N, C-alpha and C positions, 0 to 999 in steps of 0.2 A: 309490669307485673300485675296479675290478677288481684282483685279486692278481696281480702280475707276477714271472715268475722272472727270473733274472739275464740270461740271453741277451736278454731283451726290454726291457731297461732301457737307458737313455742318460742320461748327466748332463753338462749343459752349463752354463757361467756367460756370461751376457749381460754384456758389460763395454764401456766407451767412455767418451768425455768426456761431462761434464754437457751436456745438451742434444741429443745424437745421435739420440735418438729410440728408446731401449731400451724404455722401458715402453710406448710406443704399439705398438711391434713385437709385444710381448707380448700385448698386448690383441687384435690381429690374429690370431695364432696360436691363442689362445684361442677367437676368434670361428669361425675355419675348422673347428675341431675339435667345435664344438657345445656347447661348456662354456658360453657366455654367448651371449645372442640379441640384444646389440647391442655395438656399439663403444664402451666409454667414454673419455672424454677427461680428459688431465692437467689441462688448465685447469679442468674441472668438478669435479676431486676425484672422479671415477666409475670409475676404472681399479682393475682387480684387485690389481695388485701395489703401488700405491700407496696404501696405506690408512690409514697413522697420521694423527693429528691434525696433527701437526708437518709431514708432507709435504703434506698439503691447504693448510695455512697458508703454506708457503713455495714451494708450486709445484715443489719437486723432490724426487727420491728421496735420503733420507738412511739407509736401511736395505735390507739385502738381502731379497727375497722370494722364497720358494720357491712356483714355480708348475708342477705337473705336467700335461704334455700328453698326452693318450690319442690315439695317431694310428697307423693301419695295424697294429693288434696290439701297439703298443708303448707304453710308458711313458717320456715325455722329462721328466726333472726340469730343470726351467729355473730357474736362480738369477739373479734380475734384480738385478745390483749397482749401487749408486749410482756415478755419474760424477764427482761434485763431490769436489775432492781432499782436501777434509777429511775425507771419510767412506773414504779408502783403505784403510783397517784392513778395512772391511766386503768391499771389492774383493778383498783379497789373501786373506783366509779363504774366499771364495767360489772363487775360482780353485784353492786348496789341495784342496778336496773332490770336483773334477769331473774329467772324462775329456776334456774339450775345451773350449776358449776360443772364444767368437764374440765378436769383435771389431766392434763396430758404428761406422761412421764416417759422419760428416754429408757429404752430397754437396755442400754449399755451404761449410761451413768447411774441410772436408779434414781433415788431420792435426793433431790438437790435443794438448796437456799430457796429458790423460787417456787419449789413444790410447797415448801412448807409455808411460805408467805400466802400462797393461793389457797392453802388448806385453812389457815388462819383467818383469812377474810371472809372465806365461804362460812365459818362457823360464827364470826361475828355477825353476820347479816342472815343467818338462819337459813342458808340455802341446802338443798340437797345436792349429793356430790356424785358424780360418775367418773370413773377413772378409765383413761385410754393408755395402755402401755404401747408406745409408738416404736417405730424404729426397728422391728423385729427383724427386719433383713440385713442389719448391721452387722459387721464382726463383733464377736463378744456379746451379742445380744443375749440376754437371760430372763426368760419370763418368770420362772419360779423364784430366782434369786430377786428379782424386783419386786414381785409380789409379797416375799417374806420381807422386805425392806419396808414396804408399806406396812404391813401388820404390826412391825417393831415400832415404826415410827408414829403410827396413830393406833394406839393399843385399844382404843375405846370404840373403834369401827370394825364392822364385819365386812371382810372383802369378798364378793361373790363372783367369780368368774362366769360370765355369759358365754364368752368364747374363749377357746384355747387356740394355742397355735399350732399348726400343722407344719411342722418343721421349724427350723430358725436359721438366723444367718443367711447365707446364700441359697439355703434350702427352704426358705419360708415361702409357701406357695398359696397358703388359704388358712381358714379358721375352720374350727368344728364347733358347732352351737350346741352347748349344753342342755338348752331347753328342747329343741327339735331333734337333737342327736343326728343331725346332717352336717355334712361338710360344704363349705362355701369356697369356693377357690377364685383367685384373683380378687376383683372387687367384691363378689359375694352376691351377685344377683340371682344366681341360679344354685339349686340345691343338688348335692350329689351324695351318694352312701358314704358312711364313714370308711376309712381304712382299718382293718381289724386290729392293727396295733395300737390304736387309739381307744379300743372299746372300754378297758378297765379304767383309763384316765378319765373317760367321760362319764361312766359310772359313778365313781367316787365324786366327781364335781357335780354331777346331777343329784346327788344325795345332798350336797350342802346348800344347792339351790332350792330344792323342795323344803328343806328346814327352814331357810330365810323365809320363802314364800308364806310358809303356814304360821311364822311367828308373829307376821304383820296382821293377821286377823284372826278374831277369836273363833269363828266358825271353822275357819281353815285348820287352827291348830287342833281344835276338839276331834275334826275328821282324821286329821295325820294322826293323832294318838290311838283312835279307835282303829283305823284301817291300814295305817303304816305308810300310806302313799296318797297323792293327789292327782287329779286329771291335768292334762296338760293346759286346758282353759283356766283351771283354778290357780296352777303355778302362775300363769301369766297374771292374773288378777292379784295374787299375793305379791309378787314382785312389783308390780306397778304401786301398789299401796306402799311397800316398804322403800322403794325408791325415791317416791315422791314425798315421803315424810323424813324431813331432816331429823325430828327427834329419835328416830329408829337407828340412827348412824348406820344403815346399811347401803354399801357402796356396790353398785354393779360394776364389773371390771370387764372390759373390750380389749381386744389386741389388734393393732394394724400395722401398715406400713404406708405412710402418707405418700412418700415419694415413688413408691412402687404401685400405690392404690390397690393394697390388698386388705380386705376385712372392712373395707369403709360402709358398704352397703348395710350390713347387719347393724353398724353404729348410727347409721340414718334413721333405721329403723326404731332403735333404741330412743333417739332423740324424740321421736314422735310418742312412744309408747311409755317411756320411763320419766319423762318430765310434764308437769303439771301445765294446762293451759292457764292463760293469766287471769282467768276470772276468778280463781280461788285465792289469790294474793291478797292480803291485808296488807295496810299501807300505815306506816307510823308517822304522825304528823304533830306539828307543834302551832299553837295558838298564840299571837300576841306575844309578850314577854315570857310566857311560861316555859319552864324546862321540863314540864309533865308531858311525855308523849301520850297522845290519844291514837285511836287506830280507825281508819277508814275500813269497816270490816268486810268481808266476803260475802255473798258473790259480787264482783265488779260487772259493771254494765254500761252502754252507752247512754243510759238515761241519768245516771248518777251525776252530781255536779264534778266538774272538771278537777282532775288530780293529775298534772303532768310535770316531769322532772327533767331538767336539763343537764345531762351528764357530761357533755362534750362541746367544746367549741372550736372551730377552725377559721383562723383569719386567713383569707386567701386573697392575693392582690389582684385577682381578676374578678371573681364573684362577690368579694367582700366576706361577711361574716355567716358562716354556718353553724347553727346550733343543733345539736342532736338531742333527742328528747325521748322519754319513754312516757306512755298515757298509762296510768295507773287506774284510772276511773274517768268515765265519761269519753266525748269523741270530739275530735277537732276536723272541721271542714276548711277547704280553702276560702280566704277572705274572712273567716272568724276573726272577731276581736277578742282577745283573752287578755285576762287579768294576770299580770306578773305580780303575786304577793309579796315577793323578796324586795322588788324595786317600787312597788306601789305604784306601777305604771301599766296603761293598756298597750297592748301591740296587737297590729293587724298581721295574719298570717297570709301574707300575698302569695307566696310561693311554697306550698306544701309539698315535699318530695320523699321519695323513699331512694336509698343509695346502695350501691354495691361497689365496695372498693372507692373509686373516684368517679363511678358513672351515677349520675342521678337520673330519676324519672318522677316526673309530676304526677301528683294524684290528686282525686278530687275530696278525698277523706281518709281519715285514719281512726279505726276502731279502739275500744278499749284493750290495752295489751299490747298495742302495736308500739315499733320504734320507727320514727321518723326524724325528718330534717326540715329545717325552715331557714330561710336566707333572710339577710338584712333586717334582722330586728334590732332597735334602735337601743333599748335599754336591758338588753337579757345577756346573762353571762352564765358560765359553768357554776351549777348549784342552785340555781334558780328554780322557783316554783310557779307554775301557772295553776290557779284555783279559780274561785269566783270572787268577784267584788262584794257581793253580798254576805259571803262567808268565808274570809280569806284564812288561809293556813299555808304553813310550808311543809313541805317533806323533809323529813329528818335526813342531814346530809352525813357523809362518812367523815370520820376523824382522820385526818391527815397527818402524817408524820412532820416534825420539824425538818427546815432545810439543813443540810448537812457540809454543802460546798458552797463557797462564795468566790465572786471575783469582783474587783473593782471595775467599773465601765466608764468609758468618756466617749463623747462624740467626736468622729473623726475630722468632721470639718463643722465650721459654724452652722451649715445649712442642716447638718446632721443633728445639732444640738437643738435645733428649734422643734424637732418632731420626735426625738428619741424618747421623751418621758412618756408621751401618749402612747407610742408604739409599745413600749414595755409595759405600760399599764393594760394594752389590751391583751398582750401575752400572758401577763399574771392574771388576768381576769378569766381567761381560757383554761389555766392550768392550776389549781389551787395548791399545788406542791411547789410553784415557782413565785418568788416575792422579790421586789425590788423596794430600794429605800435611800434616801439620802442620810448618810450617817454623820450626825451632828459632831460626833467626837473626833472623826478622823477626816471630816470635810470631804469625804469620797462618795460616789454614787456606788451602791453595791447591788448586785444582781445575785441571788441565792437559790439553789435547786438541791437535787438529792444526790448529785455527783457531777462528775467532770463532762459526762456525755450529756446529762440532761442540760446542763448551762450552755455546753457547746451548741447543742441543737437549737436552743433559744436564741442564742445570738445569730446562728445561721438564718433563722426564721425572719428575725428582724432586718437582717440584710437583704433577705427575698422582698421584705416589705417596704425596702427602700431606704433603710438608715444604716449608715457606716457606724460601727462600734469597735473601738480599741479596749482591750483588756490588760488588767495588770493584777499582780498579788494585793489584795486588800491588807489594808494596815490594821493591827490589832488594837481595839480600842482600850489602850490604856489610859490609866487616870494617875494624876499627880496628888500627893497630899504630903502632910508633915508628921513627924513622929516626935517631936521635941518643941519646947516653948523657946520663943526667941524674941528679943525686942531690938529695934533699930530706930534711930532718928535721921529723917531725910529732910535734906532743905533744897528747896527748888528755887533758883534766884536768876534771874534774867534780867540785863540791862542793856539796851540797844538803841540809845538816843532818845526815844520817845518814851511813853509810859513803859514801866518794868512790870516785871512778875516776881512775886514774893510769896512763899508758903513753906512752914516747916511742920512736920508732924513727928509725933513718938508714936510707935506702933509696936503692940505686942501679937504675937501669933501664936494659937495654940490648937493642938490636935482637937478635932470635935468628929470623933468617930461616929458614923452613922447618922449624924445630924445635918450634913450638907455645910454649905456656907452660912455662915452667921456674922453679921457686923454689928459691933457695939461701941459705943462712945463713953467716955468716962473723964471728961474734961472739968477740971475745978477752976474757979476765978476767971473765968472768961478768957482763956488763954487764946481759943479760936473761937470765932463767932458761930452762932448756932447755923447761921445761913450757908457756912462754908463745910458743915460736917457732912450733909448730902453729897456734896461735890467730891469728897475723899472717897466715899463709898462708890461713887459713879466711876472714879479712877480705877479703884480695885477691881470693880466688876469688869472692866475692860480687859483684865488679865486672865479672869476666871477662865474663859473659854479656850484660849490659845495657850495656856500653861507658862511656866517657867522654866524648867529644866529640859523638858523634851517635846513640847509642842502639844500636850495633851491636856484636856480639861482638868481644872483643879476641884477637887471636892473634901469636904470634911474638915473644912479649917475654920476657926475662929478668929477674927480680926478685932483687936480692941485698940482704939485711938486713946491715949489717956493724956497726951500733953502737946503742945506746939506753940508756934509763934505765927503773928501775922503783921502785915504793915498797912498802915493806914491810908496808904495811896495805891501801893503796888499789888496788894493780895486782891484775888479775884478767883472766880469760880475755875477757869482753865488752870491757873497755878495749884490750886488745891487738888484738881483732878490728876495733874501730873504728878505731884508729891504723893498722893494716894496709890498711884499705879507703881511708881518707881520704888517708894518705899516698901509697899507689899513685896515686890520681887527681891529687895534686898534682904528682908526678914525671912522671906520663904526659903531662900538658900541658906539662911543660918540656923533654920529649923529642923535640920537632919531629913531633908526631902526624900521621898521615896515614889517609887512607880507602883502603882496597882494594876494587877492584869485578871481578865475574866477567867474564872474557872469553871469548868462544864461539867455537868454529870453526864458520863457516858456510859451505855450498855451495850458490850459486845458480845454477839453469839457466833461461835464457831464449833466446828467439830472437835471433839475431844481429843483426837490426835495432834490438834493443832495449837492447843492451850499452850505449851511451852513457848513456841515462837512468839504467840501474843503478848504473852505475860512479860517475856524478856524484851519485847519491844515498847512495852508501857512504861518500864524503868528507864528507857533512854528518853521518853518523853516527859519525864518528871511525873508521871502518872502515880495516883496513890489508890490502891485496890481497896474497895470497901467491903467486897464479898464476893464470891462465887456460887454457883450452882450448877446443877445439871438436869436438863429437860430433855427427855428422849436420848438421843445419841450425840447430842450438843451439850456443850459448857457454856456458861453465861458468866461473863465478868461485869462486876459495876464497879466503876473507877471515878475518881475525879481528876481531871488532866486540864492544863491550862490551854486555852483556846490557841495560844501560839503555836502549841505543838500538833493542833489538830486540823489546821487549815486544809492539808492535802491528806488526811489520814485515809479517806476512802480509797483512794489509789493504792496506798500502801497496803492497807488491809486486803484489797482484792488481789494484790501481787503475792502477799503472804499465804493467803489460803486457796488460791485458784478459784476465786470468785466465790467460795462457799462462806465467807464470813460477812456478817452485816452489822450494822451498828445504828445505835440511836442517840442523840445529844441533846442536851437542853442545859440553858445557863443556872449555875448554882450560886455563885458569889464571887466577890473580888477579893484577892489576897496579894501580898506583897510580892515583887520580882525579886530573885535572888540578886544581891549585889553585882556580881560578875556579868550577869546578862543586863542589869540597869545600866552599867557603865556603857556596855556597847550600845543600846540602844539611844542613850544621851550622845555619845560620840556621833553616831550615825544622823542624828538630827542636827548636831552643829555642823556636820559637813553638807547639809542640804543647802541648795541655793536660796539666798533670802527672798 
């Protein structure tokens, strides 16, 4: 691949709902540039951007692919991001590092959840948006209906068609360009005269286009008001300004069929004309411990201090670690030693590459604005920043949602156990929406992600890297506490030929809500020697982690030792430890013990028509609705629901809503488990093997 200076670079993210045809569209763009000689198919696993084994097996994109296009003297770095909501972290990072967002919308399905997520992330990162209405060749494709849905869903944006479909469904054969007033058949490389039947439609769309172009420039709007029209060059100038300025909320709209390669050349022309070169991008950075964002201001160039952000990491069993990065300022050359300001280490860029799907190409240097890949860095992970050691700063990272789905994981063999932790760490370092932890409450190792598919893919990747992992349903981290006061006197006495053991304690337990565990002694008259009092506490603390009634940690209990007895010969440390441990258990069972369960704050977003089903389902999950709202065509429910009822909610919500529902979940507080459920949890614990 040729070397490109910054003014000849464009960086775009191709995003949208799963199944909107992004990968097939990328395939058509590659074909038009001559990079491939035949169109691959998602169904056959032959596309450039879906190259991973898991993508072939599932038939969906699960990872962002970098696909550079060489077109009309420019290099367009296309990041093809997955649309499946489980992999929204991939989409979010892709949007973070580009200079424009191409939202692909299915002409049949219209605006979907993935469309809205992509739109939301684009607005968060102040990215200009271009819309592509794709799949116009499909049965029931509806350009006008989809355009109207967009206008209804995103009311504060102006949607300006640049191309219109000539025919639709099986008759879709080309596009009409509103600016040039010409027809472009098939891919659209050549112009033809418009069919007369489209004249009125084009004239109406042209008026809308001219007004949008005029509004982007003070001189143009003045001329438009004075003369009532603009020259073609002026319309181009105005639309470029409008499309590149996110504050104007002007969205150019194109129409295509990726699988049939129709209307794709005008889209490529737009990726050059309507997206900004990377030199004009400003960069938000943080210095030291400050939360205040500073900006590396435009224009960016090769001579500025380095600012590069690692937005993706791949762990490959053959080539090792590959880090994908975007250079926001400065330049990187092969064998440069760059300073990782996040890990505070220096890294040598021995193997600098560009990549197209899975195919790599070594390069000598990458200019400001380019996107590249480096192999075998030692202390670099997704989200890290390369800056300078003399003036270190980190580029502001995206905020990622909390995990929604979890599984308990265990090594399949002893050998797997030795390397499972390090491989899980490498996977979670690569993917900020994936986490693993050792749960102290349940004694399980837990892997958490955004959904069933996300976690399953992570486990598949771990196995590809050489570790066998078994999964199970995670235990809910219940906690045990007491609700009443109780007293007991416990005597430990053991005589077996030699020296005996003797200890007696009188113990009172009280609820200690919100204060954790507290130990107190209130001994009068020296009934128990002071040197044995810590032994009693030590024995009690042996119980706290493993619980009394169901095997869960004990919290919010106050233990007061107020009397006891000792023997001048047989009393010793171990005797009072045992008395403390067993006396605590006895008092705990008498103090009306209960189980506490984690309650989650849940925000569910669904189409209005599905609200009734969701509300009914929440009732079956012991959910308490806190409020409801309407945002556009969506209903939003805020509720508090026990974690035990939410462990597999993502699968159920997807089934209930046909994939159109999404939810967020964060921990709120602990609350008492209802008595009938508590009894079943205790019984299940008693049946577990010791």
